[in-house]
C-alpha positions as CSV (number, residue, x, y, z in Angstrom):
1,M,0.0,0.5,-0.2
2,I,1.0,3.6,-1.1
3,P,0.9,5.4,2.4
4,A,-1.5,7.9,1.7
5,A,1.2,10.5,4.3
6,K,3.9,9.4,5.7
7,P,5.7,11.1,8.6
8,I,9.6,11.5,8.2
9,V,12.1,10.9,11.1
10,G,15.8,9.8,10.6
11,D,19.0,10.1,12.2
12,E,19.6,13.7,12.3
13,E,15.9,13.5,14.5
14,R,17.0,10.9,16.5
15,A,20.3,12.3,17.1
16,A,18.9,15.6,18.3
17,V,16.6,14.2,20.7
18,D,19.4,12.5,22.1
19,R,21.1,15.2,22.6
20,V,18.6,17.3,24.4
21,L,18.2,14.1,26.6
22,R,21.7,13.7,27.6
23,S,21.7,17.5,28.6
24,G,18.9,17.2,31.3
25,M,17.0,20.3,30.1
26,I,13.8,18.4,28.9
27,A,11.3,20.9,28.8
28,Q,10.4,24.1,27.5
29,G,14.0,25.9,27.4
30,P,16.8,27.0,24.8
31,E,15.6,24.5,21.9
32,V,12.4,26.2,22.4
33,A,13.6,29.6,22.4
34,A,16.3,28.5,19.0
35,F,13.1,26.7,17.5
36,E,11.0,29.8,17.7
37,Q,13.2,32.1,16.0
38,E,14.3,30.2,13.2
39,F,10.9,29.6,12.7
40,A,10.7,33.1,12.7
41,A,13.3,34.2,10.6
42,Q,12.2,30.9,7.7
43,L,8.7,31.0,7.1
44,V,7.5,34.2,8.6
45,G,9.2,37.3,7.6
46,G,11.1,37.3,11.2
47,R,7.7,37.7,13.2
48,T,8.1,36.3,16.7
49,S,6.7,33.3,16.7
50,V,5.7,31.6,20.0
51,A,6.0,27.4,20.2
52,V,3.0,25.5,22.0
53,N,1.8,21.8,22.3
54,S,0.1,21.0,19.4
55,G,-1.7,23.3,16.7
56,T,-5.1,23.5,18.1
57,S,-3.9,24.5,21.4
58,G,-1.8,27.6,18.7
59,L,-5.1,29.1,17.8
60,H,-7.2,28.6,21.3
61,L,-4.8,31.1,22.8
62,G,-4.1,33.1,20.1
63,L,-7.7,34.0,20.1
64,L,-7.5,33.9,23.4
65,A,-4.4,36.3,23.3
66,A,-6.6,38.5,20.6
67,G,-9.0,39.2,23.0
68,V,-11.9,37.1,21.8
69,G,-14.0,35.4,24.4
70,P,-18.2,35.2,24.9
71,G,-20.0,37.1,23.2
72,D,-18.2,37.5,20.3
73,E,-18.4,36.1,17.0
74,V,-15.5,34.5,15.0
75,I,-16.2,33.8,11.0
76,V,-14.7,30.5,10.0
77,P,-14.9,28.3,7.2
78,S,-17.1,25.1,8.0
79,F,-14.6,22.7,5.4
80,T,-12.0,21.9,7.6
81,F,-10.7,20.0,10.5
82,A,-13.0,20.4,13.1
83,A,-10.4,22.1,15.3
84,T,-11.1,25.4,13.5
85,G,-14.9,25.6,14.7
86,N,-13.6,23.8,18.5
87,S,-11.2,26.8,18.9
88,V,-13.5,29.5,18.8
89,A,-15.9,27.7,21.1
90,L,-13.4,27.2,23.3
91,T,-12.9,30.4,23.9
92,G,-16.8,30.9,25.0
93,A,-17.3,32.6,21.2
94,T,-19.5,31.5,18.6
95,P,-18.2,29.9,15.4
96,V,-19.6,31.3,12.3
97,F,-19.7,29.2,9.8
98,A,-19.4,30.6,6.1
99,D,-19.2,28.6,2.8
100,I,-16.1,28.6,0.5
101,E,-15.4,29.1,-3.3
102,G,-15.4,26.3,-5.5
103,T,-11.4,26.5,-6.5
104,Y,-9.4,26.6,-3.7
105,F,-11.5,25.4,-1.0
106,N,-10.7,28.1,1.3
107,L,-13.4,31.1,1.9
108,D,-15.2,32.8,0.5
109,P,-15.1,36.5,0.3
110,A,-18.9,37.2,0.2
111,S,-19.7,34.2,2.1
112,V,-17.7,36.1,4.7
113,R,-19.3,39.1,4.2
114,A,-22.9,37.6,4.0
115,S,-21.9,36.7,7.6
116,I,-21.0,39.3,9.7
117,T,-23.3,40.4,12.5
118,E,-22.9,43.5,15.1
119,R,-21.2,40.6,17.2
120,T,-18.2,39.5,14.5
121,K,-14.9,40.1,16.1
122,G,-12.8,38.2,13.8
123,I,-12.6,36.1,10.7
124,M,-10.4,33.4,10.6
125,P,-9.5,31.6,7.1
126,V,-8.2,28.3,6.9
127,H,-5.0,27.4,3.8
128,L,-6.8,24.4,3.3
129,Y,-4.5,21.8,2.0
130,G,-1.6,24.2,1.6
131,H,-2.7,26.4,-0.8
132,P,-3.3,29.9,0.8
133,A,-7.0,31.8,1.3
134,A,-7.8,34.8,-0.5
135,M,-6.2,37.3,2.0
136,A,-6.3,40.6,0.3
137,E,-10.4,40.1,0.1
138,L,-10.7,39.1,3.1
139,R,-8.2,41.9,4.7
140,A,-10.0,44.6,2.9
141,I,-13.6,43.2,4.6
142,A,-12.2,43.1,8.2
143,D,-10.5,47.0,7.6
144,E,-13.9,48.0,6.1
145,H,-15.7,46.3,9.2
146,G,-13.0,46.8,11.6
147,L,-12.6,43.3,12.4
148,R,-9.3,41.4,13.4
149,L,-8.3,38.7,10.7
150,F,-6.5,36.0,11.9
151,E,-5.2,32.5,9.9
152,D,-5.1,28.9,10.7
153,A,-1.8,27.7,8.6
154,A,-2.2,24.1,10.0
155,Q,-1.1,22.8,6.5
156,A,0.6,26.2,5.1
157,H,4.1,26.3,5.6
158,G,6.1,27.9,3.1
159,A,3.0,28.5,1.4
160,T,3.3,32.0,-0.2
161,L,0.8,35.0,-1.7
162,G,1.8,37.9,-3.6
163,G,5.5,37.2,-2.7
164,A,4.0,37.5,1.0
165,P,4.5,33.9,3.5
166,V,1.1,32.8,4.8
167,G,1.7,33.3,8.6
168,S,2.2,37.2,8.1
169,F,-1.1,38.6,7.2
170,G,-2.9,38.0,10.4
171,D,-3.3,39.4,14.1
172,F,-1.9,35.6,14.3
173,A,-1.1,32.6,12.4
174,M,-1.2,29.0,13.6
175,F,0.9,26.5,12.4
176,S,0.4,23.3,12.7
177,L,3.7,20.5,13.9
178,Y,1.6,16.9,13.8
179,P,3.8,14.3,12.0
180,T,2.1,14.6,9.1
181,K,2.1,17.8,8.4
182,N,4.5,19.5,5.9
183,M,7.2,19.1,8.8
184,T,6.7,17.6,12.5
185,S,8.3,18.7,15.7
186,G,7.2,14.7,17.3
187,E,3.3,17.2,18.1
188,G,3.8,21.0,18.7
189,G,2.2,23.9,16.9
190,M,3.8,27.6,16.5
191,V,1.8,31.0,17.0
192,S,3.0,33.5,14.6
193,C,2.2,36.8,16.0
194,A,1.7,40.8,14.6
195,T,2.4,41.9,18.0
196,D,4.2,42.4,21.4
197,E,1.3,42.1,22.6
198,I,-0.5,39.1,21.4
199,A,3.1,37.5,21.7
200,R,3.1,38.0,24.9
201,N,-0.3,37.0,26.4
202,V,0.5,34.0,24.1
203,R,3.5,33.3,26.2
204,L,1.5,33.9,29.6
205,L,-1.0,31.8,28.9
206,R,0.3,28.7,27.8
207,N,2.8,28.4,31.5
208,Q,0.2,28.8,33.5
209,G,-0.4,32.9,33.2
210,M,3.2,33.6,34.2
211,E,6.5,34.3,32.6
212,K,8.6,34.7,35.9
213,Q,8.0,31.5,38.3
214,Y,5.2,31.8,40.6
215,A,4.3,35.7,39.3
216,N,0.6,34.6,37.4
217,E,-0.5,37.4,35.6
218,L,-3.4,35.4,34.2
219,I,-5.3,32.3,34.3
220,G,-3.4,30.1,31.9
221,F,-3.0,26.6,30.7
222,N,0.0,24.2,30.5
223,A,-0.2,24.6,26.9
224,R,4.0,24.5,26.7
225,M,6.2,22.8,24.2
226,T,9.1,20.5,25.6
227,D,12.6,21.0,24.4
228,I,12.6,17.0,23.1
229,H,9.9,18.0,20.4
230,A,11.6,21.5,19.5
231,A,14.5,19.6,18.7
232,I,13.0,17.9,16.5
233,G,11.6,20.4,14.7
234,R,15.1,22.7,14.5
235,V,16.1,19.3,12.2
236,Q,12.7,19.6,10.7
237,L,13.1,23.1,9.4
238,T,16.2,22.6,7.5
239,K,14.4,20.1,5.5
240,I,11.3,21.5,4.5
241,A,12.4,24.0,1.8
242,G,13.5,20.5,0.1
243,W,10.8,18.5,1.0
244,T,8.4,21.2,-0.7
245,K,10.2,21.4,-3.9
246,T,9.4,17.2,-4.1
247,R,5.6,18.0,-2.9
248,Q,5.4,20.5,-5.8
249,D,7.0,18.3,-8.0
250,N,5.3,15.3,-7.8
251,A,1.7,16.9,-7.7
252,A,3.5,18.4,-11.4
253,F,3.6,15.1,-12.5
254,L,0.1,14.4,-11.3
255,N,-1.0,17.5,-13.2
256,E,0.0,16.6,-15.6
257,N,-0.7,12.8,-16.1
258,L,-4.2,12.5,-14.4
259,E,-7.0,11.9,-16.5
260,G,-11.1,12.2,-15.8
261,V,-10.9,14.0,-12.7
262,L,-10.6,17.3,-11.3
263,I,-6.9,18.7,-10.2
264,P,-6.2,21.2,-7.5
265,A,-5.9,24.7,-9.2
266,V,-3.3,27.4,-8.2
267,A,-4.8,31.1,-7.9
268,E,-2.8,34.1,-9.7
269,G,0.4,34.9,-7.3
270,A,-0.1,32.5,-4.5
271,T,2.4,29.3,-3.9
272,H,0.7,25.6,-3.1
273,V,2.6,23.4,-0.5
274,Y,0.8,20.4,-1.2
275,H,-0.1,19.3,2.4
276,Q,-2.8,17.8,0.7
277,Y,-3.1,16.9,-3.0
278,T,-6.9,17.2,-3.5
279,I,-9.0,15.6,-6.6
280,R,-12.1,16.5,-6.9
281,V,-14.2,13.3,-9.1
282,S,-17.9,12.6,-10.2
283,G,-20.1,9.4,-9.0
284,D,-19.4,7.5,-6.0
285,R,-16.3,9.1,-4.2
286,D,-16.4,6.8,-1.4
287,A,-16.5,3.7,-4.0
288,F,-13.8,5.5,-6.3
289,A,-11.2,6.3,-2.7
290,T,-12.4,2.1,-1.8
291,A,-11.2,1.4,-5.3
292,L,-7.9,2.6,-5.4
293,R,-7.5,1.3,-1.7
294,E,-8.6,-2.3,-2.5
295,E,-7.6,-2.9,-6.0
296,H,-4.4,-0.5,-6.8
297,A,-3.7,-0.3,-3.2
298,V,-2.9,3.2,-3.4
299,G,-3.4,5.0,0.1
300,C,-5.7,8.3,0.4
301,G,-7.7,10.1,2.6
302,V,-11.0,12.2,2.3
303,Y,-10.5,15.2,3.8
304,Y,-13.0,16.1,5.0
305,P,-16.3,14.2,4.7
306,I,-18.8,15.9,6.9
307,P,-18.2,19.4,7.4
308,N,-18.2,21.7,10.8
309,H,-21.4,22.8,10.9
310,R,-22.9,18.7,10.5
311,L,-20.6,18.0,13.1
312,E,-22.5,16.5,16.3
313,S,-20.3,18.4,18.9
314,L,-21.0,21.8,16.1
315,K,-24.1,21.4,14.4
316,G,-25.9,23.6,17.5
317,Y,-23.9,26.7,16.1
318,A,-25.2,26.5,12.6
319,P,-29.2,25.5,12.9
320,G,-30.2,24.7,8.8
321,L,-27.5,26.6,7.3
322,D,-27.2,26.3,3.9
323,L,-23.3,25.9,2.5
324,P,-23.6,24.8,-0.9
325,E,-19.4,24.6,-2.1
326,T,-18.9,23.1,0.9
327,E,-21.4,20.1,0.8
328,K,-20.5,19.7,-2.9
329,A,-16.6,19.5,-1.6
330,A,-17.4,17.2,1.0
331,R,-19.4,14.7,-1.4
332,E,-16.3,14.8,-3.9
333,V,-12.8,15.6,-2.8
334,I,-10.4,12.5,-2.8
335,S,-6.6,13.4,-1.6
336,L,-3.7,11.5,-3.2
337,P,-0.4,10.7,-1.9
338,V,2.2,13.2,-2.8
339,H,4.4,13.0,0.6
340,P,8.4,12.9,-0.8
341,S,9.1,9.7,0.3
342,L,7.3,8.9,-2.9
343,S,9.4,7.0,-5.5
344,Q,9.1,7.7,-9.1
345,G,6.7,4.0,-9.4
346,D,4.6,5.3,-6.8
347,L,3.6,7.9,-8.7
348,D,3.6,5.8,-12.1
349,R,1.4,3.3,-10.2
350,I,-1.3,6.2,-8.6
351,V,-1.6,8.0,-12.1
352,T,-2.3,4.1,-13.6
353,A,-4.8,3.7,-10.8
354,V,-6.6,7.2,-10.7
355,N,-6.9,7.1,-14.3
356,A,-8.2,2.9,-14.3
357,V,-10.3,4.1,-11.7
358,A,-12.0,7.0,-13.4
359,K,-12.3,5.2,-16.6
360,A,-14.3,2.6,-15.2
361,G,-16.5,5.1,-13.4
362,A,-16.0,4.2,-10.4
């Protein structure tokens, strides 16, 4: 089976972990501080970055640090992982689910504009699958209505729009460092912060509300990253540029050779980093995916079959909501392997399998 995703962890990461273990400094310490500085310099144009223990924590703490709380509304896409909506709900605010545009799977500015109320505090697009959201349009809407703009960049390490890196547009941006992301720290997240105030608030919130030991300034969490995880992340930072190029090369090969499916589009001025290579299929999507796995041993994923607004946990925020492009995408998408571990033989097999299943009508 060609895996749909595959974490890449090698001898350099193992050596880094061993070095930290031997140092005796295992919890948050100098490795975390170095990782934050290196991540900021390499991926977000030098914006202050704060490491936390997961991407979900990064969204949650970023929202709290930006002043989101009970009585507020934050507009988010429904076509995304549940952590996006969850993070808003965890602050006591209300996630307001907007539709996506049908080409890049990202928030539709027109749907966002129609979702604004007197309670709206901010807009939080997701750079889904590694393709940047329409940040210029969303920034214009936010500025027009006096709203804050946040970024869920969980899947978009190294993506750019108009030459600017994803993670440099909003009041804060969150990057996930989960094992199957484009780079990993084993588990973790990074919050890129536009202001010193937000950065300080995230640091306080991740560490029980204190910067100095026992001098607690507010109610906080234990959301720290360990030096073990940071050491892995620092090694991965040295490799992500090469891995991204390989993902893009793999995607280009698939673009050139797949037939009978709708391949992913890339907006003008955007750099796609292909966390997922997501196609649309006509007919029975689930049968198509089953055929790829069972008949051709090609792993694939469906991200996401149930939109946030229909999840049992979140549907109470969106009674009767109609999001046609979101529903259409949830019925049609399949993500194919695109990760850097694929061989040319793997890519050939993927193309052969997809074209055969598409020709057979799944």
